[in-house]
Steps between C-alpha positions, in 0.01 A plus 500: 500500500782456758502769769841576662553556866500863589625490855635294786155431626417279201257726328455501128392770262286377204580640165323839447128508386444756235211743503239439230406728203145572398599455140651154557849597374785316679676832588579674818225724642532713803206527752494878445400437135136479572390486134710191453534331829257231594482535879266206562733249344798536744249543791356159417852344467620662827186382686565134377867528631372630828299177561806291469627420858877529413466852369659744753506843298375641179650826365329727237472875499131556372357715789151352422626143581669595837249266663662211303863596467757723676696769307872455410705730282504421141186281491290701266470259205529168680451325838700259702388221745724384780442130593621313817727220388 
């Protein structure tokens, strides 16, 4: 994993983290699909990233996880983590 600089401040965006399905399939799942979306899994991953001191922002649109990540258009089936370089 080699993140690329995103701006002149030297911040990097890690590759996107996918949401996790309850059935274990490696296919996209939107947070709105409550019968298939495993909400606890991305919550745990995002919580782990939040404890890393270099993390500056995490974007994900699940309203139930707003205490962990901020919303950003289009982030309904994956999240992004911004890291200070």
